[in-house]
N, C-alpha and C positions, 0 to 999 in steps of 0.2 A: 617348529616352534616349541613343544613340550620341552626338547632337549636343549634349547637354547634358554629357556626359562630356568630350568633345573640348572645350568650352567652360571647364569646370574644370580641365582639364588646360592650355589656354592661360593661365588665369587663374592658376594655380600658377607657371607660367614668367614671366609678367609681373611677380608678385610677388618673385621673385629678385632680390635686391640688386645681381647683376651682368649683370640682363638689359639695362636701358638703356645701361649704360658700355660693354657689347660691342656693342649696336648701334651707338652713337656711335664706336667704333673701326673698326668695319667700314665705315660710311659714311665714314669720313677716309680710310681706304684706298681707297674705291671711287672716291673723289672724286680722289686722286693717281692712280690707274691710269687714269681716264678723261684726265686733262691729259698724262700721261707714260705711256704702255702698257707700258713696261718697267720700270714703278716698284717692281714685287715681284719682278724677276728678280734673282737671287744667281749672281756668276760667281766664278770661282777665278783670282788671280793672284799668281803668286810664292809658290804654297802659302799664299795669304790668301784669305778670303771677303771679297768686295766686293759693295755693293749698297746700296740704299736702306734694306732691312730691317737691314743690317746697323750702318748708319750709325744708325738708329734705337736700336737696342740699345746702341751706343757710347755715344750722346750722353745716353740717359737714365740711364747709371751713376752720376752723382753725384746726380742727383734722386731716383733710385732708394734711396739710402743715406740721404739726407736724410729721404725720406718714409716711410722704414722705423722711425727712430727716432721722427719725428713722430706716427706712428701708435699706438705705444706711450704717447707721451706723453699724447695726446689721448685715449686709452683710460681713462687715470686723470683725467680732467676737467681737463687741463692744457692748456697751449699753450707753445711754445717759438719766440720770436721772434728768437731771437739767431742760429740755425743759420746764419744768411749771414755773420754777424760772425766766427764761428768758421770758417768757411771762409775766408774773408780772413786771419786769422791763422794758422791751420795752413800756409796756403801761403807767406805771408811768412816765417815760423819756417822752413820747409825749405829755401826757396830761398837765406834770408839765410845759413844755415850752409853750404849746399853752395856759395855764391859766395866765402865766406870761407875754405875749404878749401885745403889745399894741392892735392889731387888731386881736382877735382869728378868727375872720371869714376870714382873708386875707388866699388867696391860698397858698401865699409866706410863712407864718407862718406855713402852714400845710405841706407844702413840707418840708421846715426844720425839723419839729419835726419828720417826717416820716423817713427822711435820717438820723438823729441822733439815731432814735430807731434801725435802721437797721444796721448803721455802729456799734453801741454797741453791739447788737445781735452777729455779725459778729466776733467783736473783743472777746465775751465771749465763743464762738464756738472754735476760735483758742486758746484761753487760755485752753479748754479741749482738744484740738487735741496735744498741747503742752506737758500737763501733760502724756498724754497716749503715744504719739509717741517718743518723745524727752526723758522723764525722765523714761518712762517705768511703770509708775502707771497702775494698773488695771483701766479699764473704769470704772466699777461700783464704786469705790472708787474715782477716779479722777472726776467724774460728781456727786457723792455724796457729796462732797466739795462744789461746787456751788449750787446745791438744797439745802443744808442747810443755807448758807449764803444768796443766792440770794433773798430771800423774804426779810430779813432785810435789805439789800441794796435797796429794793423797798420802804420799808418803811421809810428809811432815806431820800428818793428823795421825798415821798408825805408826810414827817414829821408825819407819823403815821394817816393822814387824808385820807378820801376817795374824790380823788379830781374828781371834775366835771367840765366840760367846755360846753361853748354854741358854735359851728362852725358848720355851715353845711357843709363846704368842708370835714371836718374832716368825718362828720357823714355819708358821702356818703360813705366811703369805708366800713362800716360794714353795714349800712341800706339801701343804695342808688340802684337805679337800671339803667341799660342801656341796650337798646333793648330788655326791657322786661324782662331780668334775672336781679338776685342780683349781685351787683358788687362782694361781696366777692366771690360768686362761680366761675365768671368769672375770677379773680384774683387766686383762689386756683387751677382752671382747668388749666389756662393758665401755671401757674409754673408745675404742674404735667406733661403737654404735654411738654414742655421744659427740662424737667429732663429725660422723657422718651427717647425723641430724643438722648439727650445725652447718656446715659447710653446703648441704644440698635443700634445707627448708629453711634457712635463712639466706641473707645477702652477703653471708660473710664469703661463701665459696666463688660467688661472682667477683666480689671485690678482690680477692686473692689472684683470679684468675685475670683481672683487668690490670693488676700492676705489673704480673709478670709477662703480659703480652704487649704491653706500651707503658712502662711508668710516667713518662712525661705525659701521653696522653690522659691517663687517670687522674693526675693531678689538675689537670686542665677542666676535666670533667666535674670536679669537686671532691675526688676521693682522696682520702687522707692517706697517701701511699707511704708515708713514713710511719704511721700507726699501725699499718697491716704489716709491715715488714717488723718492726719491734715485736709485734703481738706473736707473728709464726715463730719467729726466734725464741720468745719467751715460752711458748707451748713446746718448742722441741727441747728445751732445757729441762722443763718440769716431766716431759714424757722420759726422757733418758735418765732422769733421777729416778723415777718410778721403776724403770727398768734396772737400774742399779740395786733399788731394794731387794727386789725380786732375786736377782742373780745371786747377790749376797745371803739372801734368805736360804736359798736353795742349798747351799754348802755350808752356812752358818760362819762363814768367814770372810775377811776383806783382804784381798790381796791388791794393792795398789799396781804393781807391776803387770798383773794379768786380766784382772776384770775388766771384762768389757773390750778386750783387745781385738781390734780390726773389726770391731763390730759396726763401725762407721761405714766401712766397705760393704759388709754385708746388706747394709740397710740401703746405700745406692744401687747396689745392685737389685735388690728387692723392688725398688721403686722404678728402675730404668725398665727391669724385665715386665713390670704391670703396665709400661706403655707411656709412663709419663715421661716428658721431654725434659732435658736439662737445660734447655732454651728457655723454660718456664711457659706460663701460658696454662693451657688445660692439664689437669691431674686426674687420676683416677684412682681413690681410695680403694675399689675393689680389687683394681690390677695389682696394687700394693699388696692386698691380702693374698692375691693368688701368689705374688713375688716371695713373699715370705713364707709361704707354704714349701713352695720349690727349694728355697735356700734350707728349710729345716728337714725336709723329706730326704735331700742331696746329701746333707751330712749322715742322715741315719743310712742312707743307702749306701754310702762309703763303708760303714763299718758291717753292712750285712753281705755284702759282696766280697768283702775280705781285703779290699785294697790296702796297701800300704800306708801308714800315716805320712811318709815320706812323699808320696803320689797323691795324695788327697788335695793339695791346693791345684796341681796340674788338673786332676779330675775334674773339679768345680769347675775351673776355668774353662775347660772344654765345653761342659756342658750351659754354661752360662754364654758364653762365645757362639754356641748353635742357637740357643732360642733368639739371643740380640739378632744375630745376621738374619734369621726368618722374620724378625718383626721390621727389619731394614725398610727403608722406602724402596730401594732399589729390587730387593726379592720381591716385595709385594707386587710392584709393578709387572716385574717378569711373570708371576702366577697369575695375575689378571690378564696379561696377552695371552698367556698359554690357554686359559679356561675359556676366553673369547675365541680363540682360534679354534678348540675343539668345537665349541658351540655353531660357529660358521661352517665349519665342514662335516658335520654330522650326516650321517647317511640318510637320503629322504625315502620314505616308505614307497614301496612300488604301487601303482594305481591299478585298477582293474578297468578304467576307460581307455579303449584304442587311442592311439596317437593319430593326430589330425595331420594328414598327408597333403591336403588341398595346396598349402602355399609350395610344395615341392612343385606339386604338378603345374602350377602356374609359371613358377621360374623356368621348370623345363621347357615348357610350350613358348 
């Protein structure tokens, strides 16, 4: 009985949607530690925290914001392929405005640039929501329109050039520190905590899941499915614009061609690795958080291990495929069957009580 209970407890742990993602993250950290023994060490220099874990948290901030919006969109049976274009547009708008201002280092100029970029990202998200919820266009097609045209818009804003600026207040957003931690990390985690409170402490999360599980039934139940879909796309655009500001602030340049390139794919991978189904319905922000950490750690692992940049996409694909396969329903079912089989066939402890042979005597007689 204790063996079967232990097997059942282990099976419950394996069934948890975060088990294999956490295992993958631990393995990646172990590999990096084996290659660089001081990988997990954190030091204090000039009242700031430095080290590989801090670099991971800072580098994953833009992806965290994009994946956060993507989680909500996917939960409503949608997809947003335009997040990379919104990242490029927001960076182009902010840096173009700062570069053309009389005083690029003025905090007022920086705040106006950030406000313009966020407002435009919100408008672009509302546009995607309008195409999907009002006109009934499939999300992958509706967002593909902006994905295709968005970088062209960013090129028009920057006039085809890589716009660079020198502005200390704006650089603080992507490369500054506050209370020893990167500002970008604090911003991303602050937004994450706020969204987590909204979806888990209010009815918003339940409404999003109901729309994703069955839009028709949710409408019949009185849920404004159109408003919910519109809202999640608007939030996705807003978060992507903020991610674009962090990326452009980190390098102090707006590159319409390369800013946020393929970030939509990394965001989708992070969401799926975290256990959120592309079919909609249940979603996991904690799983998205772990998925983002895996993607960020994986990118750093490639550099530490010394893998050629030409093979980097293949390496990332193999790791993501392994985690995804281990999370698949078929693999989970097989692992559970094997766990139950081991519990049934566990050896029984020998007893000191002598065997009762009276039955054999009766049969023999």
